[in-house]
Steps between C-alpha positions, in 0.01 A plus 500: 500500500372613165504248217716721284754537780510124552557442128776762503671331799480160333663643187768667710563172684535319169739776391368512147725800433787248514360287219723685256787286634327192358540639144846339523326175389439664159872569436562152350199551268652826368858381471405177326284679241218267602281807544400447139327180607155551652512184709837602652362847583199343668720264703725780616192697604379202703845469662478870590157455658618193696796694641269783597297254704820346642666833588187633674482179700867544595445866603209407723691214658786726571270770653345233726836374613628852565179637654650572845821651358307716249288647780819646647619640165430872431381432148398133485268543796251661259467180287151348508604182690736670744246777572216247556283623221531150356490228763748211498228237436370695202851552370557126523171445307621729218841324502337158454276629221801638314692175548203304366477724194871479444511117524184452288618737224848339500364148479246560225673760280877467536750213480693297754816717479310824560324330797842401642619864467192628680532240772863598538394860533267411787754290686764770455267766646399286794867474597550867416212613718611279796880516483681635192378861517685540827833413341677794318583438137327162514167684512579691185629185327167327592305778338721476191437121488126571506541705180705227341217252578265739318725495198520119511123480521471738204735278302314183605157610379627574148733200499833680456824441688604780739811680383788513755549861406146603579517307830820686594363836393176442690693410816727801497227746394286374789789534748564857386140617529446317831812655653384844380158442658662386830710815505192722437298320775790544741522874424127541544512319831785723622310813388184377671694429823656846484159669472367309796780614729 
């Protein structure tokens, strides 16, 4: 395999195009007007980077757990891990590197409350990958909770209390977009099945 192809597959596996979701950690910075403070801006940026490491680790973990199921899926079978372009041992190596970066950055550059939020994000996604994603509604609520933990982390790094309103809005906005995504995926699956008949 060419080096450029390998790098491209690693980036796809890390799902860097999903990093935009982690910008949620910056919402507390904007709403609290702390964006006028350079230190607060830097801390929010660090929290964003930490969640990028964390989310990539979670995506890889989920792809490893679902490898056999993904191979039977008409679309997911083309993912680097499911297709075999990235081996399971190498995927685990990348996963551990990302976890190490996440933990090290959290310990040295954020505070205890942010660290707890990130740890909660990991624990939530372990349960999500193993059990919760198979339970309707609960799977969407779990994803929404992941966004809430991002908001809490964003509040923690700039030392502001999370507003109940922003927590509620984050939860319901996430539920709305997740349900819309599920509906789109279901329609695509039906269309794909119809074409194969």
